[in-house]
C-alpha positions as CSV (number, residue, x, y, z in Angstrom):
1,M,-0.1,0.3,0.0
2,S,1.0,3.7,-0.5
3,V,-0.5,7.3,0.3
4,K,0.3,10.3,-1.8
5,V,2.2,13.2,0.5
6,T,2.2,17.0,-0.8
7,V,4.0,19.4,0.8
8,D,4.4,23.0,0.2
9,L,8.2,23.5,0.1
10,L,8.4,27.3,1.0
11,K,7.1,26.3,4.6
12,G,10.2,24.2,5.1
13,K,12.6,24.3,8.1
14,D,15.8,24.2,6.3
15,I,14.7,26.6,3.1
16,K,17.4,28.7,2.0
17,P,16.0,32.3,0.0
18,V,18.7,34.1,-1.8
19,G,17.8,37.4,-3.3
20,C,14.1,36.4,-2.5
21,R,11.9,36.3,0.7
22,I,8.7,34.5,2.2
23,C,5.8,37.4,2.5
24,G,2.8,36.4,3.1
25,G,3.2,33.3,2.5
26,E,4.5,33.4,-1.1
27,L,7.9,33.7,-2.8
28,V,8.7,37.5,-3.8
29,P,11.9,38.9,-5.2
30,A,14.0,41.1,-2.7
31,L,17.2,43.0,-3.0
32,S,20.8,41.9,-4.8
33,L,23.7,44.0,-5.5
34,V,23.9,46.3,-8.7
35,K,26.9,47.6,-9.7
36,K,26.4,51.4,-9.4
37,G,30.2,51.8,-10.6
38,D,34.1,51.0,-10.1
39,V,35.6,52.5,-7.3
40,A,39.6,52.7,-6.7
41,N,40.0,52.3,-3.3
42,T,39.7,49.5,-0.8
43,F,37.4,51.8,1.9
44,T,36.7,50.2,5.3
45,C,34.6,52.7,6.3
46,V,31.5,54.9,4.3
47,G,29.5,57.1,5.7
48,H,26.5,59.2,3.9
49,S,25.0,62.3,5.5
50,F,22.0,63.5,3.9
51,A,22.3,66.9,5.8
52,T,25.3,67.7,4.1
53,G,24.5,65.5,0.7
54,R,28.4,64.0,0.9
55,F,29.7,60.9,1.3
56,V,32.7,60.5,3.4
57,A,35.2,57.2,3.3
58,C,38.4,56.0,5.2
59,D,40.9,53.6,3.6
60,S,44.6,52.7,5.1
61,Q,46.0,55.7,3.3
62,G,43.2,58.4,3.5
63,M,39.8,60.0,4.5
64,Y,37.4,60.9,1.4
65,V,34.3,63.0,0.3
66,S,32.0,62.4,-2.4
67,T,28.9,64.2,-3.8
68,D,27.9,60.5,-5.4
69,G,29.4,57.8,-3.8
70,L,31.9,57.2,-6.8
71,D,34.1,59.9,-7.4
72,F,35.9,60.3,-4.2
73,I,38.9,63.2,-3.6
74,K,41.5,62.5,-0.6
75,L,40.9,65.3,1.8
76,A,43.6,64.0,4.7
77,T,45.8,61.0,5.3
78,A,44.6,58.3,7.3
79,S,46.0,57.7,10.9
80,G,43.4,54.7,12.2
81,R,41.0,52.5,11.7
82,G,38.0,54.6,10.2
83,F,34.3,55.7,11.6
84,A,31.6,58.2,10.4
85,L,29.5,60.2,12.4
86,E,27.6,63.6,12.0
87,D,27.6,66.9,14.1
88,V,26.4,70.4,13.9
89,Y,29.2,73.2,14.3
90,K,27.9,76.8,14.3
91,G,24.2,76.1,13.1
92,K,25.6,74.1,10.4
93,P,25.7,70.0,10.1
94,R,28.4,68.8,9.0
95,A,29.6,64.6,8.0
96,L,32.7,63.8,10.1
97,M,35.0,60.6,9.4
98,L,37.5,60.2,11.8
99,S,40.9,58.1,11.5
100,G,42.9,58.0,14.8
101,F,44.7,61.1,15.7
102,R,43.1,62.9,12.6
103,C,39.1,64.2,12.3
104,L,37.9,65.6,8.8
105,A,34.7,67.7,8.6
106,H,32.7,68.4,5.7
107,D,29.6,71.0,6.0
108,G,28.8,70.6,1.8
109,G,30.6,73.6,0.9
110,G,34.2,73.5,2.8
111,F,36.1,71.0,4.7
112,I,38.7,71.4,8.0
113,V,40.5,68.8,9.2
114,Y,41.3,68.8,13.0
115,G,43.7,67.0,15.3
116,N,43.0,64.7,18.1
117,P,45.1,64.3,21.2
118,S,44.3,60.8,21.5
119,N,44.0,58.1,19.3
120,L,40.6,57.1,19.1
121,Y,39.7,53.7,18.0
122,C,35.6,54.1,17.1
123,G,33.4,56.8,18.7
124,A,30.4,58.6,19.0
125,V,28.7,62.8,19.2
126,H,26.1,62.7,22.1
127,C,25.2,65.6,24.0
128,G,27.4,68.0,22.6
129,R,30.7,65.8,22.7
130,L,32.3,63.3,21.2
131,F,33.2,59.9,23.2
132,G,35.5,58.0,21.9
133,I,37.6,54.6,22.7
134,D,41.0,55.1,22.9
135,A,42.9,52.9,20.1
136,D,46.1,52.4,22.4
137,N,43.7,51.0,25.5
138,R,40.8,50.5,24.7
139,Y,39.6,50.1,28.6
140,I,39.5,53.7,28.4
141,L,36.6,56.2,27.7
142,R,37.4,59.8,26.7
143,W,35.1,62.7,26.0
144,S,35.8,65.9,24.2
145,K,34.7,69.2,25.8
146,S,32.8,70.2,23.2
147,G,32.4,68.7,19.5
148,V,35.1,67.0,17.9
149,N,37.8,69.3,18.5
150,D,37.4,70.8,22.0
151,W,39.3,68.7,23.7
152,E,40.5,71.4,26.8
153,E,40.5,69.5,30.0
154,G,38.6,70.8,33.6
155,I,36.0,70.0,35.9
156,N,33.5,70.8,33.0
157,G,35.6,69.4,30.2
158,A,37.4,67.0,28.2
159,G,38.3,63.8,30.5
160,K,38.4,60.1,30.3
161,L,36.9,56.9,32.2
162,V,38.2,53.3,32.8
163,L,36.1,50.6,32.2
164,D,35.6,47.6,34.1
165,P,37.4,45.0,32.7
166,E,35.2,41.9,33.1
167,R,33.1,42.5,29.5
168,G,36.6,43.2,27.4
169,A,37.7,45.7,24.8
170,G,35.5,48.5,23.3
171,L,34.9,47.7,19.7
172,D,32.0,50.6,19.1
173,I,29.6,53.2,20.8
174,V,26.2,53.8,20.1
175,S,23.9,56.5,21.2
176,Y,20.8,54.5,22.2
177,G,17.4,55.4,24.7
178,G,19.2,58.9,25.9
179,N,22.3,56.6,26.7
180,L,25.3,55.7,25.1
181,I,26.3,52.4,24.8
182,V,29.7,50.8,24.9
183,I,29.6,47.5,22.6
184,R,32.6,45.2,24.3
185,Q,33.8,42.2,23.5
186,Y,31.3,40.5,26.0
187,G,28.6,42.3,26.7
188,L,27.5,46.4,26.4
189,T,28.3,48.8,29.1
190,V,25.8,51.6,29.5
191,L,27.1,55.1,30.0
192,K,24.5,58.3,31.3
193,M,26.3,61.0,30.0
194,Y,24.2,63.9,30.4
195,G,25.6,67.8,31.5
196,S,28.7,68.1,33.2
197,P,31.2,65.0,33.7
198,E,30.4,64.8,37.4
199,N,27.0,63.7,36.9
200,F,28.6,61.2,34.2
201,S,27.6,57.4,35.3
202,V,27.7,53.6,34.4
203,N,24.8,51.8,34.6
204,I,24.8,48.5,36.9
205,T,23.1,46.0,34.1
206,D,23.2,42.4,33.9
207,T,24.3,42.7,29.8
208,D,27.4,40.5,29.8
209,C,27.1,37.9,26.5
210,D,29.2,35.6,24.2
211,E,32.0,37.0,21.6
212,I,30.9,40.4,20.2
213,Y,31.5,40.3,16.6
214,E,33.1,44.3,15.8
215,G,31.0,46.9,13.3
216,T,27.6,44.8,13.7
217,A,25.9,46.6,16.0
218,K,23.1,49.1,14.3
219,T,19.7,50.0,16.4
220,V,16.6,48.7,14.0
221,L,13.0,49.8,15.0
222,G,14.0,51.5,18.8
223,K,15.9,48.0,19.4
224,L,20.0,47.4,19.5
225,Y,20.3,44.6,17.1
226,F,24.4,43.2,17.1
227,Y,25.9,39.6,15.9
228,T,27.7,37.8,18.4
229,S,29.6,33.8,18.4
230,S,26.0,32.6,18.9
231,G,24.0,34.4,16.2
232,L,22.2,37.6,16.2
233,K,21.2,39.3,19.5
234,V,19.2,42.0,20.2
235,Y,18.9,44.7,23.4
236,D,15.9,46.6,24.1
237,G,16.9,48.8,26.8
238,S,17.1,46.0,29.7
239,V,17.9,42.6,28.8
240,I,19.8,41.2,25.8
241,K,17.9,38.5,23.8
242,R,18.6,35.4,21.3
243,V,16.8,36.7,17.5
244,S,16.3,33.2,16.0
245,H,16.0,33.4,12.3
246,R,16.1,30.3,9.4
247,L,19.5,31.4,8.1
248,E,21.4,31.4,11.6
249,N,23.3,28.2,10.2
250,E,24.7,29.6,7.4
251,I,26.4,32.6,8.8
252,A,30.3,31.8,10.1
253,L,32.2,35.3,10.2
254,P,30.3,39.0,9.7
255,I,31.8,41.8,8.4
256,C,30.2,44.8,9.4
257,A,26.1,46.0,9.3
258,A,24.0,48.2,8.5
259,E,20.3,49.5,9.1
260,Y,17.6,50.6,6.6
261,G,14.0,50.9,6.4
262,G,13.7,48.7,9.5
263,K,16.0,46.1,8.4
264,Y,19.5,44.8,9.7
265,Y,21.9,44.0,6.9
266,L,24.9,41.6,7.8
267,A,27.8,41.4,5.2
268,C,29.4,38.3,5.9
269,N,31.3,34.9,5.4
270,L,29.1,32.3,4.8
271,K,29.5,28.8,6.4
272,E,29.8,26.3,2.5
273,G,32.0,29.3,1.4
274,G,31.6,32.7,-0.3
275,K,30.3,35.6,1.1
276,G,26.8,37.0,1.6
277,I,24.6,39.7,3.0
278,L,22.0,38.6,5.5
279,C,18.7,40.7,5.5
280,Y,17.0,40.4,8.7
281,D,13.1,42.0,9.0
282,P,12.3,42.2,12.8
283,D,8.6,43.3,11.8
284,D,7.7,39.5,10.7
285,G,11.1,37.7,11.7
286,E,11.8,37.0,7.9
287,S,15.5,36.6,6.5
288,Y,16.9,36.0,3.5
289,L,20.6,36.1,1.9
290,I,21.7,39.1,-0.7
291,S,24.5,36.9,-2.8
292,G,28.0,38.5,-2.8
293,G,30.9,40.2,-1.3
294,V,31.6,43.4,0.2
295,N,33.9,45.2,2.4
296,C,31.5,47.9,3.9
297,L,28.1,48.7,3.8
298,C,26.4,52.5,4.1
299,R,22.9,53.8,5.0
300,A,22.3,56.5,2.7
301,D,18.4,56.3,0.2
302,G,19.0,52.6,0.4
303,V,22.2,50.4,1.4
304,Y,25.5,50.8,-1.0
305,A,28.0,48.2,-0.3
306,Y,31.8,48.7,-1.7
307,D,34.3,45.6,-2.1
308,N,37.7,45.9,-3.2
309,T,36.8,47.2,-7.0
310,A,33.1,49.1,-7.1
311,K,30.2,50.7,-5.6
312,Y,27.2,48.4,-5.3
313,K,23.4,49.4,-4.2
314,L,20.9,46.9,-2.7
315,E,18.1,47.1,-5.5
316,K,15.3,44.8,-6.9
317,G,15.5,43.6,-10.1
318,G,18.0,40.4,-9.9
319,E,17.4,36.7,-10.6
320,Y,16.7,35.1,-7.5
321,T,17.6,31.1,-6.0
322,F,15.6,29.4,-3.5
323,S,16.9,26.3,-1.9
324,S,14.5,24.1,-0.3
325,G,17.0,21.9,1.9
326,K,16.3,18.5,2.1
327,I,13.0,16.8,1.8
328,N,11.6,13.5,3.0
329,F,7.7,13.7,2.8
330,G,7.4,12.3,6.5
331,T,10.2,9.3,6.7
332,D,13.3,8.2,5.8
333,E,12.2,5.0,3.3
334,D,12.4,5.8,-0.4
335,K,9.3,7.0,-2.3
336,T,8.9,8.7,-5.8
337,V,8.2,12.7,-6.2
338,L,5.6,12.4,-8.6
339,S,4.7,15.9,-9.8
340,L,5.9,19.6,-9.0
341,R,3.6,22.2,-8.9
342,V,4.6,26.3,-9.7
343,D,1.6,28.5,-9.5
344,G,2.3,32.0,-10.2
345,A,5.1,33.4,-12.9
346,R,7.7,30.9,-15.0
347,A,10.6,30.1,-13.3
348,D,13.7,27.2,-13.8
349,I,13.4,24.2,-11.4
350,T,16.1,21.3,-10.1
351,I,15.4,18.9,-8.8
352,S,17.9,15.9,-7.0
353,N,18.0,13.0,-5.3
354,G,21.3,13.6,-4.0
355,T,22.8,11.2,-7.4
356,E,20.9,12.4,-9.7
357,K,19.8,15.9,-11.1
358,L,16.6,16.9,-13.1
359,K,16.5,20.3,-14.5
360,Y,13.1,22.0,-16.1
361,T,13.2,25.3,-17.5
362,N,10.8,28.0,-18.0
363,V,8.0,25.9,-15.8
364,S,4.9,27.5,-15.0
365,G,2.1,24.9,-13.8
366,I,2.9,20.8,-13.1
367,I,6.2,19.2,-14.2
368,R,6.3,15.2,-13.9
369,P,9.9,14.2,-12.9
370,R,9.1,10.5,-11.2
371,L,11.8,10.7,-9.7
372,K,13.0,7.9,-6.7
373,G,14.7,8.3,-3.8
374,A,15.1,8.4,0.4
375,Y,15.6,12.6,0.3
376,F,15.3,15.6,-1.9
377,T,16.4,18.9,-2.9
378,V,14.6,21.6,-5.0
379,E,16.1,24.8,-6.5
380,V,14.5,27.5,-7.7
381,K,15.4,30.4,-10.1
382,G,13.3,33.2,-11.1
383,V,12.9,37.0,-11.1
384,N,9.0,37.3,-10.6
385,T,6.7,36.2,-7.3
386,L,5.5,32.6,-7.2
387,R,2.4,31.7,-5.3
388,S,3.3,28.3,-4.1
389,I,5.5,25.9,-5.1
390,T,4.9,22.4,-3.7
391,A,5.8,18.2,-4.2
392,T,3.6,15.4,-4.6
393,A,5.2,12.1,-3.8
394,E,4.2,8.3,-3.7
395,V,4.9,6.9,0.0
396,A,5.0,3.3,1.1
397,N,2.4,3.3,4.2
398,A,3.6,1.0,6.4
399,V,-0.1,0.6,8.2
């Protein structure tokens, strides 16, 4: 005796959408890397300021500015790791790129280069001051008297704080929920930095966690997301929680992150080889991958990405790939896949039993592979929305 078993391939626990996502039970095209032009530099950091209309960037040689994110002009030499910020000076907004002992400030009409008295690793502008982690001792938090160039020391002036040793070196600083959050190797340090330094304080919080990857902390929809050695985490202002997503077993080594449109983007290495960009949507918990390796991400009128040779933008319109993962129709015994049904637009289909592959092009409706095996995988390539993808197999009934 045998029975026919039908499975919805879009609901499998091991599915892998690349350039597409599950939305309302359908497979819809998502974002892919679209090349916008060549770039001569290997940037480690690129930032954008809407207020000034400028991109700022840093590589090992210098700090740069651009109006379009493609043609960059070198304005200063670099002296350390770069990080991008914004501030307001004499009523004018400015785009900032800081690198070690130097700070490049551009207001859209002109620029100035400041010298920092300390070698800064990362930082944030908060309540009119620049707060930064000392690159020579990343357990020291430093702050300016005012802005990014006034470092006069005094009771109400510039100063420093030595962080507790338990959570490791400082990796980044984020302004979040009215506080400053120092992202550290093994947790978060929450700081209240209002008014004069005599009122500065460190919150006593239970925010230890496993090792955090540098450059991955971003605020998304009012919460702080970051990637650790055990996966994606979120901090809501009180506790750190684990975030499960369907592609967590694909991520090997994160590189950097960006936020745009209420979504979290993570450039990363992949366990199966190659590189990609994870997109996680906190609204519905869905995630998908974008194919391609990049060095840095930049939030502007969308998400821009840079590798060693080019600038890209994450846009819709590319070909996507959907993989079903292993399907056994509820039993480890051999069975026969009788049919695959594709509802919606046309797509290319490949079905495999691990040793044999059958390929079908421009499919819409039903195909009948009659492929035998214990486990199967189905790969779909397309450019348009598919309402459903189902597979039906004849399975031996042991009852």
